[in-house]
PDB file of N, CA, C and O in Angstrom:
ATOM      1  N   MET A   1     -69.570  93.111 185.049  1.00  0.00           N
ATOM      2  CA  MET A   1     -67.379  93.322 185.010  1.00  0.00           C
ATOM      3  C   MET A   1     -67.237  93.956 183.170  1.00  0.00           C
ATOM      4  O   MET A   1     -67.786  93.728 182.092  1.00  0.00           O
ATOM      5  N   THR A   2     -66.030  94.938 183.774  1.00  0.00           N
ATOM      6  CA  THR A   2     -64.966  95.972 182.680  1.00  0.00           C
ATOM      7  C   THR A   2     -64.982  94.917 181.634  1.00  0.00           C
ATOM      8  O   THR A   2     -65.656  93.900 181.798  1.00  0.00           O
ATOM      9  N   THR A   3     -64.137  95.151 180.367  1.00  0.00           N
ATOM     10  CA  THR A   3     -63.622  94.916 180.146  1.00  0.00           C
ATOM     11  C   THR A   3     -62.552  95.583 179.807  1.00  0.00           C
ATOM     12  O   THR A   3     -62.519  96.813 179.805  1.00  0.00           O
ATOM     13  N   LYS A   4     -60.932  94.349 179.278  1.00  0.00           N
ATOM     14  CA  LYS A   4     -59.809  94.815 178.802  1.00  0.00           C
ATOM     15  C   LYS A   4     -60.567  95.754 177.170  1.00  0.00           C
ATOM     16  O   LYS A   4     -60.557  96.978 177.036  1.00  0.00           O
ATOM     17  N   ARG A   5     -61.060  94.896 176.292  1.00  0.00           N
ATOM     18  CA  ARG A   5     -61.570  95.745 174.633  1.00  0.00           C
ATOM     19  C   ARG A   5     -62.952  96.447 175.080  1.00  0.00           C
ATOM     20  O   ARG A   5     -63.655  96.813 174.138  1.00  0.00           O
ATOM     21  N   GLU A   6     -63.452  96.692 176.399  1.00  0.00           N
ATOM     22  CA  GLU A   6     -64.055  98.159 177.421  1.00  0.00           C
ATOM     23  C   GLU A   6     -63.352  99.164 176.804  1.00  0.00           C
ATOM     24  O   GLU A   6     -63.715 100.022 176.000  1.00  0.00           O
ATOM     25  N   LEU A   7     -62.261  98.915 177.319  1.00  0.00           N
ATOM     26  CA  LEU A   7     -61.614 100.702 177.810  1.00  0.00           C
ATOM     27  C   LEU A   7     -60.936 100.125 177.083  1.00  0.00           C
ATOM     28  O   LEU A   7     -60.261  99.553 177.939  1.00  0.00           O
ATOM     29  N   GLU A   8     -60.600  99.839 176.306  1.00  0.00           N
ATOM     30  CA  GLU A   8     -59.251 100.145 174.760  1.00  0.00           C
ATOM     31  C   GLU A   8     -60.476 100.372 173.794  1.00  0.00           C
ATOM     32  O   GLU A   8     -60.165  99.856 172.721  1.00  0.00           O
ATOM     33  N   THR A   9     -61.867 100.982 173.709  1.00  0.00           N
ATOM     34  CA  THR A   9     -62.566 101.299 173.063  1.00  0.00           C
ATOM     35  C   THR A   9     -62.843 102.620 173.509  1.00  0.00           C
ATOM     36  O   THR A   9     -63.046 103.598 172.789  1.00  0.00           O
ATOM     37  N   VAL A  10     -62.836 102.563 175.122  1.00  0.00           N
ATOM     38  CA  VAL A  10     -63.055 104.298 175.053  1.00  0.00           C
ATOM     39  C   VAL A  10     -61.791 105.124 174.714  1.00  0.00           C
ATOM     40  O   VAL A  10     -61.754 106.183 174.086  1.00  0.00           O
ATOM     41  N   VAL A  11     -60.057 103.955 175.626  1.00  0.00           N
ATOM     42  CA  VAL A  11     -59.096 104.815 174.861  1.00  0.00           C
ATOM     43  C   VAL A  11     -59.453 105.905 173.490  1.00  0.00           C
ATOM     44  O   VAL A  11     -59.231 107.068 173.152  1.00  0.00           O
ATOM     45  N   GLU A  12     -60.283 104.441 172.890  1.00  0.00           N
ATOM     46  CA  GLU A  12     -60.065 104.936 171.248  1.00  0.00           C
ATOM     47  C   GLU A  12     -60.654 106.307 170.873  1.00  0.00           C
ATOM     48  O   GLU A  12     -60.213 107.122 170.063  1.00  0.00           O
ATOM     49  N   ARG A  13     -61.620 106.366 171.555  1.00  0.00           N
ATOM     50  CA  ARG A  13     -63.361 107.163 171.685  1.00  0.00           C
ATOM     51  C   ARG A  13     -62.307 108.237 171.130  1.00  0.00           C
ATOM     52  O   ARG A  13     -61.854 108.641 170.059  1.00  0.00           O
ATOM     53  N   LEU A  14     -62.102 108.625 173.588  1.00  0.00           N
ATOM     54  CA  LEU A  14     -61.249 109.651 173.184  1.00  0.00           C
ATOM     55  C   LEU A  14     -60.006 109.995 171.934  1.00  0.00           C
ATOM     56  O   LEU A  14     -60.286 110.947 171.206  1.00  0.00           O
ATOM     57  N   ASN A  15     -58.842 109.371 171.690  1.00  0.00           N
ATOM     58  CA  ASN A  15     -58.027 109.483 170.809  1.00  0.00           C
ATOM     59  C   ASN A  15     -58.643 110.440 169.746  1.00  0.00           C
ATOM     60  O   ASN A  15     -58.303 111.541 169.313  1.00  0.00           O
ATOM     61  N   ARG A  16     -59.781 109.512 169.466  1.00  0.00           N
ATOM     62  CA  ARG A  16     -60.449 110.562 168.035  1.00  0.00           C
ATOM     63  C   ARG A  16     -60.952 111.662 168.426  1.00  0.00           C
ATOM     64  O   ARG A  16     -60.957 112.565 167.589  1.00  0.00           O
ATOM     65  N   ILE A  17     -61.481 111.928 169.678  1.00  0.00           N
ATOM     66  CA  ILE A  17     -62.613 113.119 170.136  1.00  0.00           C
ATOM     67  C   ILE A  17     -61.819 114.115 169.760  1.00  0.00           C
ATOM     68  O   ILE A  17     -62.133 115.018 168.985  1.00  0.00           O
ATOM     69  N   THR A  18     -60.122 113.878 170.641  1.00  0.00           N
ATOM     70  CA  THR A  18     -59.089 114.549 170.973  1.00  0.00           C
ATOM     71  C   THR A  18     -58.058 115.147 169.967  1.00  0.00           C
ATOM     72  O   THR A  18     -57.268 116.068 170.175  1.00  0.00           O
ATOM     73  N   ASN A  19     -58.298 114.196 168.482  1.00  0.00           N
ATOM     74  CA  ASN A  19     -57.172 114.749 167.594  1.00  0.00           C
ATOM     75  C   ASN A  19     -56.092 113.961 167.780  1.00  0.00           C
ATOM     76  O   ASN A  19     -55.435 113.851 166.745  1.00  0.00           O
ATOM     77  N   SER A  20     -55.683 113.405 168.653  1.00  0.00           N
ATOM     78  CA  SER A  20     -54.869 112.608 168.850  1.00  0.00           C
ATOM     79  C   SER A  20     -54.646 110.838 168.494  1.00  0.00           C
ATOM     80  O   SER A  20     -55.484 109.939 168.568  1.00  0.00           O
ATOM     81  N   PRO A  21     -52.877 110.758 168.006  1.00  0.00           N
ATOM     82  CA  PRO A  21     -53.187 109.472 167.274  1.00  0.00           C
ATOM     83  C   PRO A  21     -53.031 108.618 168.117  1.00  0.00           C
ATOM     84  O   PRO A  21     -52.386 108.528 169.162  1.00  0.00           O
ATOM     85  N   LEU A  22     -54.097 107.614 167.212  1.00  0.00           N
ATOM     86  CA  LEU A  22     -54.724 106.594 167.610  1.00  0.00           C
ATOM     87  C   LEU A  22     -53.415 105.781 168.609  1.00  0.00           C
ATOM     88  O   LEU A  22     -53.499 105.550 169.815  1.00  0.00           O
ATOM     89  N   ALA A  23     -52.201 105.442 167.674  1.00  0.00           N
ATOM     90  CA  ALA A  23     -51.544 103.897 167.054  1.00  0.00           C
ATOM     91  C   ALA A  23     -49.869 104.937 168.314  1.00  0.00           C
ATOM     92  O   ALA A  23     -49.211 105.971 168.200  1.00  0.00           O
ATOM     93  N   THR A  24     -49.986 103.398 169.655  1.00  0.00           N
ATOM     94  CA  THR A  24     -49.343 104.714 170.635  1.00  0.00           C
ATOM     95  C   THR A  24     -47.652 104.984 169.893  1.00  0.00           C
ATOM     96  O   THR A  24     -46.866 105.925 169.997  1.00  0.00           O
ATOM     97  N   TYR A  25     -47.593 103.785 169.200  1.00  0.00           N
ATOM     98  CA  TYR A  25     -45.694 104.670 168.690  1.00  0.00           C
ATOM     99  C   TYR A  25     -45.842 103.679 167.240  1.00  0.00           C
ATOM    100  O   TYR A  25     -46.328 102.552 167.332  1.00  0.00           O
ATOM    101  N   THR A  26     -45.178 104.460 165.374  1.00  0.00           N
ATOM    102  CA  THR A  26     -44.792 104.018 164.572  1.00  0.00           C
ATOM    103  C   THR A  26     -43.492 103.280 164.633  1.00  0.00           C
ATOM    104  O   THR A  26     -42.442 103.676 165.140  1.00  0.00           O
ATOM    105  N   LYS A  27     -43.806 101.800 163.851  1.00  0.00           N
ATOM    106  CA  LYS A  27     -42.787 101.832 162.573  1.00  0.00           C
ATOM    107  C   LYS A  27     -42.306 103.000 161.807  1.00  0.00           C
ATOM    108  O   LYS A  27     -43.087 103.838 161.357  1.00  0.00           O
ATOM    109  N   ARG A  28     -40.790 103.070 161.628  1.00  0.00           N
ATOM    110  CA  ARG A  28     -39.499 103.567 160.994  1.00  0.00           C
ATOM    111  C   ARG A  28     -38.765 102.519 159.590  1.00  0.00           C
ATOM    112  O   ARG A  28     -38.334 101.366 159.605  1.00  0.00           O
ATOM    113  N   ASP A  29     -38.850 103.278 158.758  1.00  0.00           N
ATOM    114  CA  ASP A  29     -38.373 102.226 157.439  1.00  0.00           C
ATOM    115  C   ASP A  29     -36.473 101.452 158.091  1.00  0.00           C
ATOM    116  O   ASP A  29     -35.628 100.694 157.614  1.00  0.00           O
ATOM    117  N   ASP A  30     -36.591 102.003 158.979  1.00  0.00           N
ATOM    118  CA  ASP A  30     -34.895 101.911 159.759  1.00  0.00           C
ATOM    119  C   ASP A  30     -35.364 101.022 160.786  1.00  0.00           C
ATOM    120  O   ASP A  30     -34.665 101.347 161.745  1.00  0.00           O
ATOM    121  N   GLY A  31     -36.347  99.823 161.279  1.00  0.00           N
ATOM    122  CA  GLY A  31     -37.289  99.220 161.875  1.00  0.00           C
ATOM    123  C   GLY A  31     -37.264  99.769 163.797  1.00  0.00           C
ATOM    124  O   GLY A  31     -37.674  99.023 164.686  1.00  0.00           O
ATOM    125  N   LYS A  32     -36.805 100.914 164.006  1.00  0.00           N
ATOM    126  CA  LYS A  32     -36.974 101.207 164.856  1.00  0.00           C
ATOM    127  C   LYS A  32     -38.732 101.989 165.307  1.00  0.00           C
ATOM    128  O   LYS A  32     -39.719 101.843 164.585  1.00  0.00           O
ATOM    129  N   PHE A  33     -38.729 102.799 166.654  1.00  0.00           N
ATOM    130  CA  PHE A  33     -39.353 102.987 166.627  1.00  0.00           C
ATOM    131  C   PHE A  33     -39.799 104.100 167.476  1.00  0.00           C
ATOM    132  O   PHE A  33     -39.225 104.462 168.503  1.00  0.00           O
ATOM    133  N   THR A  34     -41.216 104.789 166.811  1.00  0.00           N
ATOM    134  CA  THR A  34     -41.317 106.887 167.772  1.00  0.00           C
ATOM    135  C   THR A  34     -42.448 106.609 167.644  1.00  0.00           C
ATOM    136  O   THR A  34     -43.242 105.996 166.931  1.00  0.00           O
ATOM    137  N   ALA A  35     -42.332 107.331 168.695  1.00  0.00           N
ATOM    138  CA  ALA A  35     -43.321 107.311 170.059  1.00  0.00           C
ATOM    139  C   ALA A  35     -44.306 108.659 168.810  1.00  0.00           C
ATOM    140  O   ALA A  35     -43.847 109.267 167.843  1.00  0.00           O
ATOM    141  N   ASN A  36     -45.369 108.682 169.256  1.00  0.00           N
ATOM    142  CA  ASN A  36     -46.500 108.754 168.192  1.00  0.00           C
ATOM    143  C   ASN A  36     -47.003 110.334 170.118  1.00  0.00           C
ATOM    144  O   ASN A  36     -47.170 109.640 171.121  1.00  0.00           O
ATOM    145  N   ILE A  37     -47.144 111.633 170.398  1.00  0.00           N
ATOM    146  CA  ILE A  37     -46.984 111.868 170.708  1.00  0.00           C
ATOM    147  C   ILE A  37     -48.649 112.829 171.018  1.00  0.00           C
ATOM    148  O   ILE A  37     -49.364 113.754 170.633  1.00  0.00           O
ATOM    149  N   GLY A  38     -48.577 112.350 171.446  1.00  0.00           N
ATOM    150  CA  GLY A  38     -50.411 113.087 172.748  1.00  0.00           C
ATOM    151  C   GLY A  38     -50.397 111.746 172.384  1.00  0.00           C
ATOM    152  O   GLY A  38     -50.900 111.605 173.499  1.00  0.00           O
ATOM    153  N   ASN A  39     -50.298 110.282 171.798  1.00  0.00           N
ATOM    154  CA  ASN A  39     -51.699 109.609 171.880  1.00  0.00           C
ATOM    155  C   ASN A  39     -52.166 109.532 173.470  1.00  0.00           C
ATOM    156  O   ASN A  39     -51.762 110.463 174.167  1.00  0.00           O
ATOM    157  N   TYR A  40     -52.915 108.594 174.066  1.00  0.00           N
ATOM    158  CA  TYR A  40     -53.374 107.848 175.042  1.00  0.00           C
ATOM    159  C   TYR A  40     -53.549 106.433 175.246  1.00  0.00           C
ATOM    160  O   TYR A  40     -53.776 105.974 174.127  1.00  0.00           O
ATOM    161  N   HIS A  41     -53.557 105.825 175.802  1.00  0.00           N
ATOM    162  CA  HIS A  41     -53.563 104.549 175.836  1.00  0.00           C
ATOM    163  C   HIS A  41     -53.476 103.230 177.343  1.00  0.00           C
ATOM    164  O   HIS A  41     -52.678 103.070 178.267  1.00  0.00           O
ATOM    165  N   LEU A  42     -53.861 103.016 177.212  1.00  0.00           N
ATOM    166  CA  LEU A  42     -53.185 102.483 178.706  1.00  0.00           C
ATOM    167  C   LEU A  42     -52.398 100.981 179.097  1.00  0.00           C
ATOM    168  O   LEU A  42     -52.338  99.873 178.564  1.00  0.00           O
ATOM    169  N   SER A  43     -51.934 101.507 180.129  1.00  0.00           N
ATOM    170  CA  SER A  43     -50.724 100.605 181.091  1.00  0.00           C
ATOM    171  C   SER A  43     -51.106  99.797 182.358  1.00  0.00           C
ATOM    172  O   SER A  43     -51.480 100.221 183.451  1.00  0.00           O
ATOM    173  N   GLY A  44     -50.859  98.141 181.802  1.00  0.00           N
ATOM    174  CA  GLY A  44     -51.582  97.343 183.235  1.00  0.00           C
ATOM    175  C   GLY A  44     -50.410  97.204 184.538  1.00  0.00           C
ATOM    176  O   GLY A  44     -49.322  96.629 184.518  1.00  0.00           O
ATOM    177  N   ALA A  45     -50.929  97.791 185.406  1.00  0.00           N
ATOM    178  CA  ALA A  45     -49.340  96.770 186.099  1.00  0.00           C
ATOM    179  C   ALA A  45     -50.060  96.291 187.414  1.00  0.00           C
ATOM    180  O   ALA A  45     -51.238  96.526 187.681  1.00  0.00           O
ATOM    181  N   TYR A  46     -49.240  95.638 188.137  1.00  0.00           N
ATOM    182  CA  TYR A  46     -50.779  95.878 190.067  1.00  0.00           C
ATOM    183  C   TYR A  46     -51.740  94.815 189.198  1.00  0.00           C
ATOM    184  O   TYR A  46     -51.263  93.780 189.663  1.00  0.00           O
ATOM    185  N   GLY A  47     -52.522  94.463 188.480  1.00  0.00           N
ATOM    186  CA  GLY A  47     -53.490  93.733 188.801  1.00  0.00           C
ATOM    187  C   GLY A  47     -54.617  94.874 188.441  1.00  0.00           C
ATOM    188  O   GLY A  47     -55.730  94.869 188.968  1.00  0.00           O
ATOM    189  N   GLY A  48     -54.186  95.868 187.465  1.00  0.00           N
ATOM    190  CA  GLY A  48     -55.446  97.389 187.216  1.00  0.00           C
ATOM    191  C   GLY A  48     -54.637  98.418 186.285  1.00  0.00           C
ATOM    192  O   GLY A  48     -53.700  97.812 185.766  1.00  0.00           O
ATOM    193  N   TYR A  49     -54.663  99.353 186.014  1.00  0.00           N
ATOM    194  CA  TYR A  49     -54.679  99.839 185.210  1.00  0.00           C
ATOM    195  C   TYR A  49     -54.902 101.869 185.344  1.00  0.00           C
ATOM    196  O   TYR A  49     -55.597 102.616 186.033  1.00  0.00           O
ATOM    197  N   ALA A  50     -53.700 102.076 184.083  1.00  0.00           N
ATOM    198  CA  ALA A  50     -54.523 103.245 183.727  1.00  0.00           C
ATOM    199  C   ALA A  50     -54.138 103.605 182.585  1.00  0.00           C
ATOM    200  O   ALA A  50     -53.580 102.920 181.728  1.00  0.00           O
ATOM    201  N   LEU A  51     -54.490 104.920 182.549  1.00  0.00           N
ATOM    202  CA  LEU A  51     -54.539 105.939 181.124  1.00  0.00           C
ATOM    203  C   LEU A  51     -53.398 106.383 180.858  1.00  0.00           C
ATOM    204  O   LEU A  51     -52.735 106.216 181.881  1.00  0.00           O
ATOM    205  N   HIS A  52     -52.984 106.695 180.342  1.00  0.00           N
ATOM    206  CA  HIS A  52     -51.389 107.334 179.927  1.00  0.00           C
ATOM    207  C   HIS A  52     -51.771 108.035 178.639  1.00  0.00           C
ATOM    208  O   HIS A  52     -52.742 107.832 177.910  1.00  0.00           O
ATOM    209  N   ARG A  53     -50.662 109.009 178.518  1.00  0.00           N
ATOM    210  CA  ARG A  53     -50.167 109.979 177.552  1.00  0.00           C
ATOM    211  C   ARG A  53     -49.094 109.833 177.332  1.00  0.00           C
ATOM    212  O   ARG A  53     -48.331 109.476 178.229  1.00  0.00           O
ATOM    213  N   LEU A  54     -48.486 110.149 175.546  1.00  0.00           N
ATOM    214  CA  LEU A  54     -47.557 109.960 175.744  1.00  0.00           C
ATOM    215  C   LEU A  54     -46.424 111.587 176.006  1.00  0.00           C
ATOM    216  O   LEU A  54     -47.247 112.442 175.680  1.00  0.00           O
ATOM    217  N   VAL A  55     -45.591 112.093 176.244  1.00  0.00           N
ATOM    218  CA  VAL A  55     -45.448 113.323 175.984  1.00  0.00           C
ATOM    219  C   VAL A  55     -44.303 113.904 175.449  1.00  0.00           C
ATOM    220  O   VAL A  55     -44.316 115.069 175.051  1.00  0.00           O
ATOM    221  N   ASN A  56     -42.874 112.884 175.384  1.00  0.00           N
ATOM    222  CA  ASN A  56     -42.571 113.084 174.636  1.00  0.00           C
ATOM    223  C   ASN A  56     -41.554 111.931 173.601  1.00  0.00           C
ATOM    224  O   ASN A  56     -41.589 110.711 173.761  1.00  0.00           O
ATOM    225  N   GLU A  57     -40.688 112.634 172.551  1.00  0.00           N
ATOM    226  CA  GLU A  57     -40.869 111.206 171.261  1.00  0.00           C
ATOM    227  C   GLU A  57     -39.904 110.100 172.472  1.00  0.00           C
ATOM    228  O   GLU A  57     -40.035 108.883 172.350  1.00  0.00           O
ATOM    229  N   ALA A  58     -39.088 110.606 173.450  1.00  0.00           N
ATOM    230  CA  ALA A  58     -38.946 108.993 174.542  1.00  0.00           C
ATOM    231  C   ALA A  58     -39.195 108.606 175.358  1.00  0.00           C
ATOM    232  O   ALA A  58     -38.669 108.406 176.453  1.00  0.00           O
ATOM    233  N   GLY A  59     -40.756 108.314 174.571  1.00  0.00           N
ATOM    234  CA  GLY A  59     -41.868 107.224 175.558  1.00  0.00           C
ATOM    235  C   GLY A  59     -42.627 107.637 177.035  1.00  0.00           C
ATOM    236  O   GLY A  59     -43.398 107.262 177.918  1.00  0.00           O
ATOM    237  N   GLY A  60     -41.646 108.855 176.486  1.00  0.00           N
ATOM    238  CA  GLY A  60     -42.063 109.659 178.345  1.00  0.00           C
ATOM    239  C   GLY A  60     -44.208 109.559 178.210  1.00  0.00           C
ATOM    240  O   GLY A  60     -44.908 109.729 177.211  1.00  0.00           O
ATOM    241  N   VAL A  61     -44.683 109.182 179.848  1.00  0.00           N
ATOM    242  CA  VAL A  61     -45.385 109.765 179.783  1.00  0.00           C
ATOM    243  C   VAL A  61     -46.333 110.945 180.345  1.00  0.00           C
ATOM    244  O   VAL A  61     -46.257 112.103 179.934  1.00  0.00           O
ATOM    245  N   GLN A  62     -47.014 110.613 181.093  1.00  0.00           N
ATOM    246  CA  GLN A  62     -47.977 111.153 181.760  1.00  0.00           C
ATOM    247  C   GLN A  62     -49.575 110.380 182.217  1.00  0.00           C
ATOM    248  O   GLN A  62     -50.516 110.333 181.425  1.00  0.00           O
ATOM    249  N   ASP A  63     -49.634 109.765 183.757  1.00  0.00           N
ATOM    250  CA  ASP A  63     -50.919 109.556 183.953  1.00  0.00           C
ATOM    251  C   ASP A  63     -52.326 110.342 183.910  1.00  0.00           C
ATOM    252  O   ASP A  63     -52.734 110.551 185.052  1.00  0.00           O
ATOM    253  N   VAL A  64     -52.714 110.566 183.450  1.00  0.00           N
ATOM    254  CA  VAL A  64     -54.228 111.112 182.927  1.00  0.00           C
ATOM    255  C   VAL A  64     -54.676 112.172 183.901  1.00  0.00           C
ATOM    256  O   VAL A  64     -54.467 113.385 183.907  1.00  0.00           O
ATOM    257  N   LEU A  65     -55.573 111.127 185.002  1.00  0.00           N
ATOM    258  CA  LEU A  65     -56.329 110.701 185.966  1.00  0.00           C
ATOM    259  C   LEU A  65     -55.608 110.879 187.231  1.00  0.00           C
ATOM    260  O   LEU A  65     -56.107 111.262 188.289  1.00  0.00           O
ATOM    261  N   ARG A  66     -53.890 110.438 186.930  1.00  0.00           N
ATOM    262  CA  ARG A  66     -52.807 110.906 188.638  1.00  0.00           C
ATOM    263  C   ARG A  66     -53.706 110.155 189.383  1.00  0.00           C
ATOM    264  O   ARG A  66     -54.112 110.662 190.429  1.00  0.00           O
ATOM    265  N   THR A  67     -54.329 108.425 188.886  1.00  0.00           N
ATOM    266  CA  THR A  67     -54.528 107.616 190.121  1.00  0.00           C
ATOM    267  C   THR A  67     -54.182 106.696 190.114  1.00  0.00           C
ATOM    268  O   THR A  67     -54.852 105.821 190.664  1.00  0.00           O
ATOM    269  N   GLY A  68     -52.789 106.335 189.412  1.00  0.00           N
ATOM    270  CA  GLY A  68     -51.754 104.905 189.310  1.00  0.00           C
ATOM    271  C   GLY A  68     -52.827 104.136 188.323  1.00  0.00           C
ATOM    272  O   GLY A  68     -53.636 104.507 187.473  1.00  0.00           O
ATOM    273  N   HIS A  69     -52.313 102.558 189.015  1.00  0.00           N
ATOM    274  CA  HIS A  69     -53.325 101.958 188.602  1.00  0.00           C
ATOM    275  C   HIS A  69     -54.548 100.981 189.441  1.00  0.00           C
ATOM    276  O   HIS A  69     -54.354 100.279 190.433  1.00  0.00           O
ATOM    277  N   VAL A  70     -55.833 101.191 188.700  1.00  0.00           N
ATOM    278  CA  VAL A  70     -57.246 100.339 188.873  1.00  0.00           C
ATOM    279  C   VAL A  70     -58.007 100.343 188.482  1.00  0.00           C
ATOM    280  O   VAL A  70     -58.374 101.247 187.731  1.00  0.00           O
ATOM    281  N   PRO A  71     -59.046  98.764 188.936  1.00  0.00           N
ATOM    282  CA  PRO A  71     -59.659  98.355 188.440  1.00  0.00           C
ATOM    283  C   PRO A  71     -60.318  98.806 187.365  1.00  0.00           C
ATOM    284  O   PRO A  71     -60.764  99.950 187.269  1.00  0.00           O
ATOM    285  N   LYS A  72     -60.421  97.805 186.394  1.00  0.00           N
ATOM    286  CA  LYS A  72     -61.150  98.180 185.301  1.00  0.00           C
ATOM    287  C   LYS A  72     -62.188  99.050 185.786  1.00  0.00           C
ATOM    288  O   LYS A  72     -62.214 100.212 185.379  1.00  0.00           O
ATOM    289  N   ALA A  73     -63.042  98.637 186.599  1.00  0.00           N
ATOM    290  CA  ALA A  73     -64.513  98.924 186.130  1.00  0.00           C
ATOM    291  C   ALA A  73     -64.008 100.705 186.286  1.00  0.00           C
ATOM    292  O   ALA A  73     -64.313 101.538 185.433  1.00  0.00           O
ATOM    293  N   GLU A  74     -62.960 101.128 187.911  1.00  0.00           N
ATOM    294  CA  GLU A  74     -63.181 102.084 188.719  1.00  0.00           C
ATOM    295  C   GLU A  74     -62.319 103.345 186.736  1.00  0.00           C
ATOM    296  O   GLU A  74     -62.728 104.257 186.018  1.00  0.00           O
ATOM    297  N   LEU A  75     -61.259 102.594 186.826  1.00  0.00           N
ATOM    298  CA  LEU A  75     -60.827 103.637 185.205  1.00  0.00           C
ATOM    299  C   LEU A  75     -61.746 103.822 183.872  1.00  0.00           C
ATOM    300  O   LEU A  75     -61.667 104.820 183.156  1.00  0.00           O
ATOM    301  N   CYS A  76     -62.867 102.432 183.568  1.00  0.00           N
ATOM    302  CA  CYS A  76     -63.758 103.089 182.823  1.00  0.00           C
ATOM    303  C   CYS A  76     -64.890 104.082 183.249  1.00  0.00           C
ATOM    304  O   CYS A  76     -65.107 105.071 182.548  1.00  0.00           O
ATOM    305  N   ARG A  77     -65.504 103.878 184.209  1.00  0.00           N
ATOM    306  CA  ARG A  77     -65.721 105.477 185.532  1.00  0.00           C
ATOM    307  C   ARG A  77     -65.562 106.334 184.783  1.00  0.00           C
ATOM    308  O   ARG A  77     -66.182 106.986 183.943  1.00  0.00           O
ATOM    309  N   LEU A  78     -64.184 106.203 185.409  1.00  0.00           N
ATOM    310  CA  LEU A  78     -63.497 107.559 184.935  1.00  0.00           C
ATOM    311  C   LEU A  78     -62.824 108.575 184.046  1.00  0.00           C
ATOM    312  O   LEU A  78     -62.207 109.600 184.333  1.00  0.00           O
ATOM    313  N   MET A  79     -63.072 108.085 183.035  1.00  0.00           N
ATOM    314  CA  MET A  79     -62.437 108.101 181.622  1.00  0.00           C
ATOM    315  C   MET A  79     -63.047 108.291 180.801  1.00  0.00           C
ATOM    316  O   MET A  79     -62.701 108.911 179.795  1.00  0.00           O
ATOM    317  N   HIS A  80     -65.221 107.312 181.227  1.00  0.00           N
ATOM    318  CA  HIS A  80     -66.259 107.768 180.960  1.00  0.00           C
ATOM    319  C   HIS A  80     -65.950 110.264 181.043  1.00  0.00           C
ATOM    320  O   HIS A  80     -65.840 111.143 180.189  1.00  0.00           O
ATOM    321  N   ALA A  81     -65.960 110.210 182.965  1.00  0.00           N
ATOM    322  CA  ALA A  81     -66.633 111.058 183.267  1.00  0.00           C
ATOM    323  C   ALA A  81     -65.484 112.384 182.868  1.00  0.00           C
ATOM    324  O   ALA A  81     -65.832 113.564 182.820  1.00  0.00           O
ATOM    325  N   PHE A  82     -64.212 111.940 182.630  1.00  0.00           N
ATOM    326  CA  PHE A  82     -62.809 112.639 181.629  1.00  0.00           C
ATOM    327  C   PHE A  82     -63.468 113.336 180.048  1.00  0.00           C
ATOM    328  O   PHE A  82     -63.673 114.515 179.762  1.00  0.00           O
ATOM    329  N   ILE A  83     -63.661 112.186 179.294  1.00  0.00           N
ATOM    330  CA  ILE A  83     -64.441 113.235 178.012  1.00  0.00           C
ATOM    331  C   ILE A  83     -66.539 113.146 178.434  1.00  0.00           C
ATOM    332  O   ILE A  83     -67.417 113.391 177.606  1.00  0.00           O
ATOM    333  N   GLN A  84     -66.702 112.854 179.481  1.00  0.00           N
ATOM    334  CA  GLN A  84     -68.074 114.370 179.693  1.00  0.00           C
ATOM    335  C   GLN A  84     -66.852 115.271 179.938  1.00  0.00           C
ATOM    336  O   GLN A  84     -66.493 115.477 178.779  1.00  0.00           O
ATOM    337  N   GLY A  85     -65.854 116.040 180.851  1.00  0.00           N
ATOM    338  CA  GLY A  85     -65.770 116.460 181.002  1.00  0.00           C
ATOM    339  C   GLY A  85     -64.904 117.556 178.929  1.00  0.00           C
ATOM    340  O   GLY A  85     -65.060 118.620 178.330  1.00  0.00           O
ATOM    341  N   ILE A  86     -64.403 116.747 178.843  1.00  0.00           N
ATOM    342  CA  ILE A  86     -64.197 117.608 177.430  1.00  0.00           C
ATOM    343  C   ILE A  86     -65.601 118.171 176.555  1.00  0.00           C
ATOM    344  O   ILE A  86     -65.846 119.283 176.088  1.00  0.00           O
ATOM    345  N   ALA A  87     -66.381 116.914 176.555  1.00  0.00           N
ATOM    346  CA  ALA A  87     -67.163 117.357 175.851  1.00  0.00           C
ATOM    347  C   ALA A  87     -67.879 119.087 176.030  1.00  0.00           C
ATOM    348  O   ALA A  87     -68.261 119.871 175.161  1.00  0.00           O
ATOM    349  N   THR A  88     -67.831 119.247 177.961  1.00  0.00           N
ATOM    350  CA  THR A  88     -68.713 119.872 177.786  1.00  0.00           C
ATOM    351  C   THR A  88     -67.773 121.325 178.079  1.00  0.00           C
ATOM    352  O   THR A  88     -68.448 122.104 178.752  1.00  0.00           O
ATOM    353  N   LYS A  89     -66.381 121.887 177.745  1.00  0.00           N
ATOM    354  CA  LYS A  89     -65.829 122.402 178.203  1.00  0.00           C
ATOM    355  C   LYS A  89     -65.503 124.659 176.852  1.00  0.00           C
ATOM    356  O   LYS A  89     -64.913 125.724 176.673  1.00  0.00           O
ATOM    357  N   ASP A  90     -66.375 123.843 176.549  1.00  0.00           N
ATOM    358  CA  ASP A  90     -67.518 124.564 175.419  1.00  0.00           C
ATOM    359  C   ASP A  90     -68.021 125.464 176.290  1.00  0.00           C
ATOM    360  O   ASP A  90     -68.906 126.242 175.932  1.00  0.00           O
TER     361      ASP A  90
END
């Protein structure tokens, strides 16, 4: 059974291999938050999870795998395939 922690570990790996920000948001000195554009992160809704990536300073996201929210095990398989695709692109 795939856990949320396992998904988070895969997302962290994805951020590291793509040199993307590890944190989704950074707290500024004025107490407000700034979106870290390029960060991959999980979105949870409808009983499932999706892989999102921040695309602008307002916090807009892209559904990277275009699956919507799916069961954890399915998302884990898809993210591993995505990482493998990145690794073999060269």
